[in-house]
C-alpha positions, -999 to 999 in steps of 0.1 A, spaced: 717 -275 304 750 -289 296 755 -313 268 758 -348 277 771 -375 253 759 -410 244 763 -444 241 744 -468 221 739 -504 221 714 -533 209 700 -555 235 691 -587 222 653 -603 231 633 -630 218 635 -638 175 600 -625 172 611 -594 188 645 -584 177 665 -558 191 659 -530 211 682 -498 207 693 -484 240 716 -453 254 734 -449 278 745 -414 295 767 -411 319 759 -389 353 775 -356 356 808 -359 371 800 -329 393 765 -342 414 768 -366 442 745 -390 433 756 -425 412 724 -442 405 706 -451 373 671 -436 355 653 -451 333 636 -428 304 605 -448 290 592 -431 259 551 -438 247 531 -452 214 544 -437 187 574 -415 194 610 -427 204 631 -421 238 650 -392 216 620 -373 217 627 -363 252 658 -347 255 651 -324 284 643 -352 301 678 -372 292 695 -335 298 677 -330 331 687 -361 346 722 -367 339 731 -335 349 717 -343 383 737 -376 386 719 -400 372 731 -425 346 706 -423 320 694 -457 301 666 -446 274 652 -470 250 632 -473 222 601 -499 227 600 -525 197 582 -514 165 592 -477 177 621 -453 171 655 -475 163 641 -513 176 636 -532 154 595 -548 149 563 -536 133 558 -502 139 532 -500 166 536 -534 174 546 -548 215 530 -582 223 519 -571 257 522 -543 288 534 -579 308 561 -578 283 569 -547 290 570 -550 324 596 -582 315 615 -558 291 621 -530 318 637 -555 342 660 -565 310 672 -530 304 675 -524 342 701 -555 345 723 -532 318 724 -501 348 759 -495 365 744 -482 391 716 -487 415 683 -483 400 669 -447 415 646 -428 387 622 -434 363 608 -409 333 579 -423 318 561 -402 291 518 -410 279 516 -452 279 553 -454 295 535 -441 322 507 -468 324 532 -493 318 554 -480 345 526 -478 373 523 -517 367 558 -522 372 555 -505 406 529 -533 417 547 -561 433 588 -552 429 609 -547 452 628 -516 443 643 -478 458 632 -452 432 634 -420 447 622 -400 417 598 -405 389 588 -377 368 553 -386 352 546 -366 317 510 -367 304 506 -405 319 482 -430 298 453 -439 326 424 -445 303 436 -460 268 395 -459 258 392 -423 261 384 -406 230 378 -436 211 351 -450 189 333 -477 206 327 -496 178 369 -494 168 376 -506 204 347 -532 200 360 -549 162 396 -550 180 389 -569 205 369 -593 181 401 -596 158 429 -593 183 430 -633 188 429 -641 145 449 -610 137 473 -600 166 501 -586 151 476 -563 128 484 -527 130 458 -502 129 458 -462 131 456 -449 171 439 -418 158 467 -396 169 471 -366 150 503 -342 154 481 -315 164 467 -332 191 506 -339 204 518 -302 193 511 -269 182 540 -264 164 553 -277 130 573 -309 126 605 -290 122 599 -275 151 597 -302 176 630 -320 193 637 -355 180 634 -370 148 601 -369 137 605 -392 114 608 -421 136 577 -420 150 543 -432 140 503 -437 147 498 -473 144 494 -501 172 488 -537 170 452 -552 180 472 -573 206 487 -544 220 460 -524 225 437 -548 235 464 -555 267 462 -518 272 424 -521 276 427 -544 299 451 -528 320 437 -496 319 446 -472 354 415 -475 369 399 -459 398 401 -495 414 437 -497 404 439 -461 422 422 -471 454 446 -501 458 479 -488 445 500 -481 475 525 -453 468 562 -461 479 562 -435 507 601 -427 497 595 -424 462 594 -384 449 566 -379 426 570 -351 394 535 -348 374 538 -327 341 506 -321 324 492 -299 292 456 -286 299 447 -288 266 457 -324 261 432 -346 242 450 -378 243 453 -382 278 432 -355 295 441 -335 325 406 -345 347 421 -374 342 459 -373 353 445 -350 381 429 -380 397 463 -394 397 479 -366 410 455 -367 441 465 -400 453 496 -389 459 510 -385 495 515 -346 496 546 -344 504 560 -365 476 540 -349 449 549 -318 427 530 -307 397 532 -287 366 502 -277 350 511 -260 320 476 -238 304 489 -243 270 501 -275 265 488 -304 244 500 -339 246 541 -333 242 548 -300 253 584 -302 260 587 -315 225 582 -276 211 617 -264 211 610 -230 202 572 -227 224 566 -208 256 564 -246 272 595 -256 267 615 -231 292 640 -244 310 633 -266 335 635 -241 366 600 -256 380 624 -290 390 652 -275 416 680 -297 413 678 -331 434 691 -324 466 700 -355 494 664 -344 512 653 -363 482 671 -393 487 
């Protein structure tokens, strides 16, 4: 897979939220497609950890805009502190305005997947391809009930208080940190009470999925590790089965954890042979 150079910039938001790190990758000049893809990472990591997706999207003719959520990676803010899911939806709209071409694709990992599903509701778009990587559907999964109750009670008084997510490196990948893609020093395991409660309020429930009308022209690729304890495959399967047969493609990694593609020396991070180059029939 070829490498594609990036340029970086900062997007100013409100004074409280500071600046957002944004990276731009031009599409492969040999590809016919000229559209833009947004790359969205999950809670605790950063956009530089998803190099596999950036390169594949650029190779298929997408300009790739990757950005770090506030409080993550190279963006400013307290680690793990986001205002709310609605704030994230507005931020996506702001990032979208930076695109050089029409918006044609998303890559969304974990919490980014939950946010993307809400963004798709009620917004006009012509997205042709979405890659969901270990999507977060139930933020309460594997979280102690006492922790959830206490967090909800304290959120109104201490909204910016950050607490541990409970997610460990061993839940995400098998290899040592030095054998994973991206700068691990930019990762964290924090979440603010205001964002944690917002995630709980925006869980992807059975009712959400039953009411969700998937765009008839949007192809979806879902990649999921079968050993994922953070966003378990049984929940991802329910989402996958709501997609029309002709629109869905899935990669279920038997030895994959929550971040299987980050393991640069692992058998679960091969070249993406499962994803054929996009053709005109997918437009």
